[in-house]
matplotlib code that plots the C-alpha trace (Angstrom):
import matplotlib.pyplot as plt

x = [0.0, 2.8, 4.6, 1.4, 1.2, 4.9, 4.3, 1.2, 3.0, 5.9, 3.7, 1.3, 3.5, 3.9, 0.2, -0.6, 1.7, 0.3, -3.3, -2.4, -0.8, -3.8, -6.2, -4.1, -3.9, -7.6, -9.3, -7.2, -5.5, -8.8, -10.4, -10.3, -11.0, -14.3, -15.2, -14.4, -11.5, -8.3, -5.5, -1.9, -0.2, 0.4, 3.1, 2.8, 3.6, 4.6, 1.6, 2.4, 5.4, 7.3, 7.7, 9.0, 11.7, 12.3, 12.8, 15.3, 14.3, 13.1, 9.5, 8.6, 10.1, 8.2, 4.9, 5.7, 6.5, 3.3, 1.3, 2.9, 2.0, -1.6, -2.7, -5.2, -7.3, -9.1, -8.1, -6.4, -6.3, -3.1, -1.9, 0.4, 1.5, -1.9, -3.8, -6.1, -5.4, -7.0, -4.7, -6.5, -5.1, -7.9, -7.2, -10.9, -11.5, -8.5, -9.9, -13.2, -11.6, -9.4, -11.8, -15.5, -15.9, -13.1, -15.6, -16.1, -12.4, -11.2, -8.7, -5.1, -4.0, -0.6, 0.9, -0.4, -0.3, -0.9, -0.7, 2.6, 4.1, 2.8, 4.5, 2.7, -0.5, 0.0, -2.9, -1.3, -1.4, -4.8, -7.8, -11.6, -13.2, -9.9, -8.7, -12.0, -12.1, -8.4, -8.7, -11.7, -9.7, -6.6, -8.1, -8.0, -4.3, -3.5, -5.7, -3.9, -4.2, -2.4, 0.4, 0.7, 1.2, 4.2, 5.8, 8.1, 9.8, 10.3, 11.8, 14.3, 15.6, 15.7, 17.8, 20.2, 20.5, 21.2, 24.0, 25.6, 25.5, 27.0, 29.8, 30.6, 30.7, 33.3, 35.5, 35.0, 33.6, 31.8, 28.2, 26.4, 23.0, 20.9, 22.4, 22.1, 18.5, 17.8, 19.5, 17.4, 14.1, 15.1, 15.5, 12.2, 10.2, 12.0, 10.8, 7.4, 6.4, 8.1, 9.1, 12.8, 15.1, 18.1, 20.8, 21.7, 22.6, 25.8, 25.9, 25.2, 25.5, 22.4, 20.4, 17.4, 19.5, 20.9, 17.3, 16.5, 19.4, 18.2, 14.7, 15.4, 19.0, 19.8, 19.8, 18.2, 16.0, 14.7, 14.1, 12.2, 10.1, 9.1, 8.3, 6.3, 4.5, 3.3, 3.0, 2.5, 1.5, 0.6, 4.1, 5.4, 3.0, 3.9, 7.7, 7.3, 9.3, 8.3, 8.0, 11.2, 13.9, 13.2, 15.6, 14.0, 10.5, 11.7, 13.3, 10.1, 7.8, 10.0, 10.5, 6.7, 6.3, 9.0, 7.7, 4.2, 5.1, 7.2, 4.5, 1.7, 3.9, 5.1, 2.0, 4.1, 2.4, 4.1, 2.8, 3.6, 2.1, 2.6, 0.7, -2.2, -2.0, -2.1, -5.1, -6.8, -5.8, -7.2, -10.3, -11.3, -10.8, -8.5, -9.6, -10.1, -9.3, -5.7, -5.9, -3.1, -3.4, -5.2, -6.3, -5.2, -8.0, -8.3, -10.2, -7.8, -9.1, -5.7, -3.1, 0.6, 1.2, -1.4, 0.2, 3.7, 2.5, 1.0, 4.1, 6.4, 4.4, 4.6, 8.4, 9.0, 6.7, 8.1, 11.9, 12.6, 10.0, 10.7, 14.5, 14.4, 12.1, 14.3, 17.4, 16.0, 14.7, 18.1, 19.8, 17.4, 17.8, 21.6, 21.4, 19.0, 20.3, 17.6, 14.9, 16.9, 17.0, 13.3, 12.6, 14.9, 13.1, 9.7, 10.9, 12.3, 9.1, 7.0, 9.3, 9.4, 5.6, 6.3, 9.2, 11.7, 10.2, 9.6, 6.2, 3.5, 1.6, 4.6, 5.5, 1.9, 2.2, 5.2, 3.4]
y = [0.0, 2.4, 1.5, 2.4, 5.9, 6.5, 5.6, 7.8, 10.8, 10.3, 10.1, 13.0, 15.8, 14.0, 13.2, 16.9, 18.1, 15.6, 16.6, 20.3, 19.6, 17.7, 20.4, 23.2, 21.4, 20.3, 23.2, 26.3, 26.2, 25.7, 28.9, 30.7, 27.7, 27.1, 30.7, 30.3, 32.7, 32.0, 31.0, 30.1, 26.9, 27.4, 25.2, 24.1, 25.9, 29.1, 29.4, 31.5, 33.1, 30.0, 31.5, 34.7, 32.7, 30.6, 33.6, 35.2, 38.8, 41.8, 42.1, 44.8, 42.7, 39.6, 41.4, 43.0, 39.5, 38.3, 41.1, 40.5, 36.8, 37.3, 40.7, 39.0, 38.3, 41.1, 39.6, 36.5, 34.5, 34.5, 33.0, 34.8, 31.7, 30.2, 33.5, 33.9, 37.3, 38.8, 40.6, 43.0, 43.7, 45.7, 49.5, 50.5, 48.0, 49.3, 52.9, 51.8, 50.0, 53.0, 55.8, 55.2, 52.1, 52.8, 52.8, 49.1, 48.3, 49.6, 46.8, 47.6, 44.0, 45.1, 44.9, 47.1, 46.7, 50.1, 49.0, 47.2, 49.1, 52.7, 53.8, 51.0, 52.9, 55.1, 55.7, 53.3, 50.4, 50.8, 48.7, 48.9, 51.7, 52.9, 53.5, 55.1, 57.5, 58.5, 59.0, 61.3, 63.3, 63.6, 64.1, 68.0, 67.7, 66.9, 69.5, 71.8, 74.7, 73.0, 71.7, 75.1, 76.5, 74.2, 75.1, 77.8, 75.3, 72.9, 75.8, 76.6, 73.0, 73.1, 76.2, 74.6, 71.6, 73.8, 75.6, 72.3, 70.8, 74.0, 73.9, 70.2, 71.2, 73.8, 71.5, 68.4, 66.4, 63.3, 63.0, 59.8, 60.8, 58.3, 59.4, 63.1, 62.8, 61.0, 63.9, 66.4, 64.7, 64.1, 67.9, 68.6, 66.0, 66.9, 70.5, 69.9, 67.0, 67.9, 71.6, 70.8, 72.9, 70.6, 70.5, 67.0, 68.1, 69.6, 67.5, 63.8, 62.7, 64.6, 62.5, 62.6, 61.1, 58.5, 57.5, 57.2, 54.8, 52.7, 52.5, 52.0, 50.6, 47.2, 44.6, 41.2, 42.7, 45.4, 43.0, 40.7, 43.5, 44.7, 41.3, 40.3, 43.7, 43.2, 39.5, 37.9, 40.6, 38.0, 36.6, 40.1, 40.1, 36.7, 37.3, 40.3, 42.4, 46.0, 48.2, 49.9, 49.5, 50.9, 53.8, 54.9, 54.7, 56.7, 59.3, 60.0, 60.0, 62.3, 64.5, 65.0, 65.5, 68.2, 70.1, 69.9, 71.1, 73.9, 75.2, 75.1, 76.6, 79.5, 79.9, 79.1, 78.2, 76.9, 75.9, 72.2, 68.8, 68.7, 72.0, 70.3, 67.4, 69.8, 71.5, 68.2, 67.2, 70.3, 71.0, 67.7, 68.7, 70.4, 73.8, 73.9, 77.6, 79.1, 79.4, 77.3, 78.6, 76.6, 77.2, 74.9, 72.6, 70.4, 67.8, 66.0, 64.0, 62.5, 60.9, 61.6, 58.1, 58.6, 61.9, 60.4, 57.4, 59.8, 62.0, 59.0, 57.6, 61.0, 60.9, 57.3, 57.6, 60.9, 60.6, 57.1, 56.8, 60.3, 60.1, 56.7, 58.1, 61.2, 59.1, 56.9, 59.9, 61.6, 58.4, 58.1, 61.7, 61.4, 58.3, 60.0, 63.5, 64.1, 63.7, 65.8, 68.6, 68.4, 68.5, 71.5, 73.4, 72.7, 73.9, 77.1, 77.8, 77.5, 79.5, 82.3, 82.7, 83.2, 85.7, 82.9, 82.4, 79.0, 78.8, 76.3, 77.2, 77.0, 73.6, 72.4, 73.1, 70.8, 67.8]
z = [0.0, 0.9, -2.3, -4.3, -2.7, -3.4, -7.0, -7.1, -5.6, -7.9, -10.9, -10.1, -11.5, -14.8, -15.0, -14.3, -17.0, -19.5, -18.6, -18.9, -22.3, -23.6, -22.3, -23.9, -27.3, -27.4, -25.7, -25.2, -28.6, -30.3, -29.0, -32.3, -34.4, -32.5, -33.3, -37.1, -36.9, -38.8, -36.4, -36.8, -35.5, -31.7, -30.1, -26.5, -24.1, -26.0, -28.3, -31.3, -29.5, -30.5, -34.0, -32.4, -30.6, -33.7, -36.0, -33.5, -34.5, -32.7, -31.6, -34.1, -37.0, -35.8, -35.9, -39.3, -40.7, -39.2, -40.8, -44.2, -44.1, -42.9, -44.3, -46.6, -43.5, -41.8, -38.4, -37.1, -33.9, -31.9, -28.7, -26.2, -24.5, -23.7, -23.8, -26.9, -28.6, -31.7, -34.1, -36.4, -39.8, -41.4, -41.1, -40.9, -38.1, -36.2, -36.5, -35.2, -32.2, -31.4, -32.0, -32.7, -30.5, -28.0, -25.1, -25.7, -25.8, -22.5, -21.5, -22.4, -22.0, -20.5, -17.1, -14.3, -10.5, -8.9, -5.3, -5.5, -8.4, -8.5, -11.7, -13.6, -13.2, -16.2, -18.7, -21.3, -18.8, -17.0, -17.9, -17.5, -15.6, -14.2, -17.8, -18.8, -15.9, -16.2, -20.0, -19.5, -17.0, -19.1, -22.5, -22.3, -21.6, -25.2, -26.9, -29.4, -27.1, -24.2, -26.5, -28.1, -24.6, -24.1, -27.5, -26.1, -23.8, -26.7, -28.8, -26.1, -26.2, -30.0, -30.0, -27.5, -29.8, -32.8, -30.9, -29.8, -33.3, -34.9, -32.3, -33.1, -36.8, -36.0, -34.0, -36.2, -33.3, -34.3, -33.0, -32.0, -33.2, -31.2, -27.9, -28.9, -29.8, -26.5, -24.6, -26.6, -26.0, -22.3, -21.9, -23.5, -21.5, -18.2, -18.7, -20.2, -17.9, -14.7, -14.9, -14.4, -16.6, -17.4, -20.1, -20.9, -24.4, -23.0, -19.8, -20.8, -17.2, -16.0, -13.5, -15.9, -18.7, -16.3, -15.4, -19.1, -19.6, -16.7, -18.1, -21.7, -21.7, -23.2, -20.5, -19.8, -17.1, -19.3, -22.2, -19.8, -18.5, -21.9, -23.2, -20.1, -20.1, -23.7, -24.0, -20.5, -17.9, -15.3, -15.5, -14.4, -11.5, -10.3, -10.7, -8.2, -10.6, -11.0, -14.1, -13.1, -10.4, -6.9, -7.2, -10.5, -8.9, -5.8, -8.1, -10.1, -7.1, -5.1, -8.1, -8.5, -4.7, -4.5, -7.5, -6.2, -2.7, -4.1, -6.5, -3.9, -1.2, -3.4, -5.6, -8.7, -12.0, -15.2, -18.6, -18.4, -17.9, -14.1, -13.8, -15.6, -13.1, -10.2, -11.8, -12.1, -8.6, -7.0, -9.1, -10.5, -14.1, -16.6, -17.9, -21.6, -21.7, -21.7, -17.9, -16.3, -12.7, -10.0, -6.5, -3.7, -2.5, 0.5, -1.6, -3.9, -6.9, -7.7, -5.4, -5.5, -7.0, -9.7, -10.7, -10.7, -12.8, -15.5, -15.5, -15.7, -18.7, -20.4, -19.8, -21.0, -24.0, -24.9, -24.8, -26.1, -29.0, -30.3, -30.1, -32.0, -34.7, -35.2, -35.4, -38.1, -39.9, -39.9, -41.0, -44.0, -44.9, -44.8, -47.1, -49.5, -50.4, -53.0, -50.4, -48.0, -50.4, -51.0, -47.3, -46.8, -49.7, -48.1, -44.7, -46.2, -48.2, -45.1, -42.9, -45.5, -45.0, -41.3, -41.6, -40.9, -37.4, -36.0, -34.4, -33.5, -36.6, -39.0, -37.6, -38.1, -41.8, -42.0, -40.8]

ax = plt.figure().add_subplot(projection="3d")
ax.plot(x, y, z, "-o")
ax.set_aspect("equal")
plt.show()
């Protein structure tokens, strides 16, 4: 009898794995087929991510290959590990999901754990009612009037970049464009999001730039975080790993707190994202007018952590994506002088209509 129980206990893990395998193959991996949706060939236990690993390419390249191979279908069924996911190829359907019917598609599908990991509570990561309510609150932040109000700050950073590049031209110093663009966008976002005037263009070791390297630098931990956030958010929760390291989290929360305390103690107002967060926190809404001031209220509609999460999202989404896009753009222009000349002529023509002055309006004509 004892021998029987030993055999049973020894066999149980193998039986459980076999049962899970059979259930996954016959039930989980048939989710889309049962709904008459075209699906790929998922492989246990990775699902369709097996192809991602097999191809050995970047995530963006993998999804581009996937689209090229399946674009004849309006949508296809996909499996992130064992989680059924719908990938939409049809442009009109994508527009409907993101715009007209966005109220029905409120789940982001990415990692968020506000209690344990405050900075993961940014708008891009929230789901359900939390996302809907936060989106309604923040929508006025991104109106043309508010962005126009921040344009002066962006211009100051642009002029500093111009001066730096001209000085490098005089001395013949070689410029690493990706790093320079990251420093440029860091300066802009630090000022526009947090109200901190920094100069990482001339001082590459600025603390803001250092934080950017920690967040977006190439490392196994960052690669794991990004992959898990997008593909297996529950894995990130169970691993007890946060969206960023503790020192980065502490830096951004304390940065928001110090700026908040200073402005409210000294009645200071700036035309930046943090000021809009303060306005939202104290009044419950963001004014649609050009009024950036706000009165201090005892009733707060946003917590410090919520404000820090939105500001951090603004920072992360702003500096890395923009700097990468600009780097590739400059590379392509350098490789294609004919297109470069065409772009320069168009810029000159538009600026001539504005007395050679850069403005929000002139820039709008260039897009």
